[in-house]
C-alpha atoms as a printed R data frame, in Angstrom:
    type eleno elety resid chain resno      x      y       z
1   ATOM     1    CA   MET     A     1 -2.543 51.270 166.547
2   ATOM     2    CA   VAL     A     2 -2.617 49.689 169.878
3   ATOM     3    CA   SER     A     3 -4.216 46.544 168.933
4   ATOM     4    CA   TRP     A     4 -1.854 46.290 165.856
5   ATOM     5    CA   ILE     A     5  1.204 46.520 167.969
6   ATOM     6    CA   ARG     A     6 -0.080 43.944 170.441
7   ATOM     7    CA   LEU     A     7 -0.962 41.560 167.557
8   ATOM     8    CA   PHE     A     8  2.560 42.006 166.049
9   ATOM     9    CA   LYS     A     9  4.327 41.654 169.315
10  ATOM    10    CA   ALA     A    10  2.221 38.488 170.332
11  ATOM    11    CA   ALA     A    11  3.422 36.971 166.889
12  ATOM    12    CA   GLY     A    12  6.981 37.624 167.745
13  ATOM    13    CA   PHE     A    13  7.635 40.754 165.542
14  ATOM    14    CA   LEU     A    14  9.577 43.743 166.535
15  ATOM    15    CA   ALA     A    15  7.416 47.098 166.602
16  ATOM    16    CA   ILE     A    16  9.622 49.957 165.546
17  ATOM    17    CA   VAL     A    17  8.455 53.570 164.681
18  ATOM    18    CA   ILE     A    18 10.535 55.435 161.915
19  ATOM    19    CA   THR     A    19  9.468 59.072 161.604
20  ATOM    20    CA   ASN     A    20 10.605 62.350 159.966
21  ATOM    21    CA   GLN     A    21 10.799 65.223 162.414
22  ATOM    22    CA   ARG     A    22 11.983 68.192 160.448
23  ATOM    23    CA   GLY     A    23 10.381 70.438 163.039
24  ATOM    24    CA   ILE     A    24 13.755 70.131 164.894
25  ATOM    25    CA   ALA     A    25 15.782 71.433 161.878
26  ATOM    26    CA   LEU     A    26 13.115 74.403 161.665
27  ATOM    27    CA   GLY     A    27 13.543 75.341 165.270
28  ATOM    28    CA   GLN     A    28  9.721 74.510 166.132
29  ATOM    29    CA   TYR     A    29 10.876 72.097 168.839
30  ATOM    30    CA   THR     A    30 14.004 70.539 170.315
31  ATOM    31    CA   ASP     A    31 15.405 67.161 170.304
32  ATOM    32    CA   ALA     A    32 14.692 66.935 174.113
33  ATOM    33    CA   ASP     A    33 11.084 67.915 173.400
34  ATOM    34    CA   LEU     A    34 10.778 65.138 170.896
35  ATOM    35    CA   LEU     A    35 12.343 62.570 173.075
36  ATOM    36    CA   ALA     A    36 10.137 63.495 176.050
37  ATOM    37    CA   LEU     A    37  7.118 63.115 173.481
38  ATOM    38    CA   HIS     A    38  8.403 59.697 172.641
39  ATOM    39    CA   LYS     A    39  9.045 58.648 176.158
40  ATOM    40    CA   ASN     A    40  5.323 59.587 176.963
41  ATOM    41    CA   MET     A    41  4.122 57.742 173.904
42  ATOM    42    CA   ARG     A    42  5.858 54.579 174.763
43  ATOM    43    CA   ALA     A    43  4.746 54.815 178.386
44  ATOM    44    CA   GLU     A    44  1.002 55.246 177.296
45  ATOM    45    CA   LEU     A    45  1.267 52.413 174.853
46  ATOM    46    CA   ALA     A    46  2.918 50.248 177.312
47  ATOM    47    CA   GLY     A    47  0.128 50.836 179.829
48  ATOM    48    CA   ARG     A    48 -2.257 49.453 177.201
49  ATOM    49    CA   GLY     A    49 -0.124 46.375 176.435
50  ATOM    50    CA   ALA     A    50  1.436 47.674 173.263
51  ATOM    51    CA   ILE     A    51  5.283 47.574 173.752
52  ATOM    52    CA   LEU     A    52  7.430 49.548 171.040
53  ATOM    53    CA   ASP     A    53 10.903 48.102 170.658
54  ATOM    54    CA   ASP     A    54 12.429 51.321 169.353
55  ATOM    55    CA   VAL     A    55 11.918 54.657 167.731
56  ATOM    56    CA   PHE     A    56 14.130 56.182 165.053
57  ATOM    57    CA   TYR     A    57 13.730 59.736 163.858
58  ATOM    58    CA   CYS     A    58 15.243 62.080 161.284
59  ATOM    59    CA   PRO     A    59 15.624 65.746 162.682
60  ATOM    60    CA   HIS     A    60 17.257 67.135 159.596
61  ATOM    61    CA   ALA     A    61 15.950 69.622 156.900
62  ATOM    62    CA   GLU     A    62 14.946 68.174 153.446
63  ATOM    63    CA   GLY     A    63 18.017 67.170 151.515
64  ATOM    64    CA   ALA     A    64 20.506 67.355 154.435
65  ATOM    65    CA   CYS     A    65 20.901 63.841 155.130
66  ATOM    66    CA   ASN     A    66 20.367 60.111 154.021
67  ATOM    67    CA   CYS     A    67 17.886 59.302 156.794
68  ATOM    68    CA   ARG     A    68 14.961 61.532 155.795
69  ATOM    69    CA   LYS     A    69 12.105 59.274 154.505
70  ATOM    70    CA   PRO     A    70 12.011 58.081 151.705
71  ATOM    71    CA   LEU     A    71 15.631 57.827 152.122
72  ATOM    72    CA   PRO     A    72 16.734 54.398 153.666
73  ATOM    73    CA   GLY     A    73 18.968 55.760 156.504
74  ATOM    74    CA   MET     A    74 16.682 54.929 159.410
75  ATOM    75    CA   VAL     A    75 15.656 51.554 158.104
76  ATOM    76    CA   ILE     A    76 19.460 50.663 157.706
77  ATOM    77    CA   GLN     A    77 19.966 51.739 161.313
78  ATOM    78    CA   ALA     A    78 17.190 49.793 162.619
79  ATOM    79    CA   GLN     A    79 18.221 46.745 160.409
80  ATOM    80    CA   GLN     A    80 21.823 46.887 161.915
81  ATOM    81    CA   LYS     A    81 20.793 47.431 165.333
82  ATOM    82    CA   TRP     A    82 18.159 44.800 165.582
83  ATOM    83    CA   ALA     A    83 19.503 42.219 162.785
84  ATOM    84    CA   ILE     A    84 16.242 42.621 160.876
85  ATOM    85    CA   ASP     A    85 15.394 40.567 157.773
86  ATOM    86    CA   LEU     A    86 13.765 43.439 155.664
87  ATOM    87    CA   SER     A    87 12.256 40.756 153.281
88  ATOM    88    CA   ALA     A    88 10.373 39.323 156.190
89  ATOM    89    CA   SER     A    89  9.325 42.583 157.618
90  ATOM    90    CA   LEU     A    90  6.350 44.903 156.990
91  ATOM    91    CA   LEU     A    91  6.383 48.579 156.616
92  ATOM    92    CA   ILE     A    92  2.979 50.259 157.643
93  ATOM    93    CA   GLY     A    93  2.522 53.729 156.606
94  ATOM    94    CA   ASP     A    94  0.085 56.466 155.625
95  ATOM    95    CA   GLY     A    95  1.801 58.376 152.846
96  ATOM    96    CA   GLU     A    96  3.804 58.271 149.708
97  ATOM    97    CA   ARG     A    97  7.126 58.767 151.526
98  ATOM    98    CA   ASP     A    98  6.391 55.667 153.472
99  ATOM    99    CA   ARG     A    99  5.544 53.596 150.196
100 ATOM   100    CA   GLN     A   100  8.819 54.821 148.569
101 ATOM   101    CA   LEU     A   101 10.823 53.957 151.565
102 ATOM   102    CA   ALA     A   102  9.404 50.374 151.545
103 ATOM   103    CA   ALA     A   103 10.129 50.101 147.766
104 ATOM   104    CA   ARG     A   104 13.643 51.385 148.137
105 ATOM   105    CA   CYS     A   105 14.346 48.908 151.054
106 ATOM   106    CA   GLY     A   106 12.692 45.912 149.508
107 ATOM   107    CA   ILE     A   107  9.999 45.857 152.311
108 ATOM   108    CA   PRO     A   108  6.429 44.883 151.710
109 ATOM   109    CA   PHE     A   109  4.199 47.822 152.448
110 ATOM   110    CA   ALA     A   110  0.727 48.358 153.720
111 ATOM   111    CA   LEU     A   111 -1.045 51.662 153.172
112 ATOM   112    CA   VAL     A   112 -3.220 52.718 156.113
113 ATOM   113    CA   ARG     A   113 -6.069 55.250 156.420
114 ATOM   114    CA   ASN     A   114 -8.112 55.886 159.511
115 ATOM   115    CA   GLY     A   115 -6.755 52.844 160.980
116 ATOM   116    CA   ARG     A   116 -7.568 50.418 158.371
117 ATOM   117    CA   VAL     A   117 -5.265 48.601 155.637
118 ATOM   118    CA   VAL     A   118 -6.354 49.969 152.245
119 ATOM   119    CA   GLU     A   119 -3.624 48.648 150.066
120 ATOM   120    CA   VAL     A   120 -0.743 46.158 150.305
121 ATOM   121    CA   GLU     A   121  2.179 45.939 148.005
122 ATOM   122    CA   GLY     A   122  5.172 43.634 147.771
123 ATOM   123    CA   GLN     A   123  3.646 40.575 149.422
124 ATOM   124    CA   SER     A   124  4.455 37.276 147.977
């Protein structure tokens, strides 16, 4: 992941994480716990030359919002905040929710397994 982030940043792209965190709704951890984790993750990545531009997360239970992947809420938030051209973007993910999110938002998608791209959809 580190090399990918560095590569995308060197090419002038944003590197944004979009993640479901239902554990907050289930009481397994708090928003503060997750924010501390994200702060540590970003610091560790930055120390290795991989700068994340932003992290968006959904703390809600299933069916309680419009931001939980595969719904488009977090992508819309990122798009509005960063003026992102979704058609010129790439969503990289490891699961079916990620694939569905990309399809709903009209974003090309790369399926990754064990750090390798195994499938690409929606490229022109």
